[in-house]
N, C-alpha and C positions, 0 to 999 in steps of 0.2 A: 416457531420461534427459532431464531438463529443463535448459535452458541456464542457468537460475539456479543449478543445482547445481554448475556449473563455476566460478562466481564465489566469491572468498574470503568467508568469513563476516565480517560487520561486527560490531564490539562494540556492545552496546546502550549508548545514551547514558545518562549519569548522570541521575538524577531531579532535577528542578528543586526548589529550596528554596521552598516555598510559604508559609513562616511570615512572610516579610517583605512579602508581597503583601496588599493590602486587598481588600475584597469586589469592588469594581468591576474591579480588576486581575485578580482570579481569574476573573470572568465573561468578561473580554476574552480571557484565556488559554484558557478553555474554548471560546470561540467560534472561536479560531484552531485549536485541536486538532480541533474538529468539522469545520471547513473542510478541514483536511488529511485527515481520514478520508474525506470525500466525494471528494476528489481521488484518494486511494489506491484507493477502490472503483471509480472511473471507469477508472483504469489497469488494474485487475484485469479489469473487464468487457471492455475493449478487447483485452487480451491473450488472454482466453478466446475472443473472436470470431476473432482471428487463428489461434489454435490449432485451433479447430473447422474453420475454412476449410481449413487445411493438412491436417488429418486427412481431411476430405472429398475433397480433391484427390488425395491419395495413397492413398486407400482402394482396395484391390483388389476388382474386381467378383467377386461370388459366382457 
């Protein structure tokens, strides 16, 4: 069981209304989202490293 399975599910945030934004604002919005994606991928990679280290530590010798 993953520890994330124990946390309550979070509701998805409402979609942002893009109709009021201009082209420059939309480009800035996309840049911010892409930066957040990079940050999330880095967090995933760090958690996978920790998980793999823990699995290797607790692995039973064959």
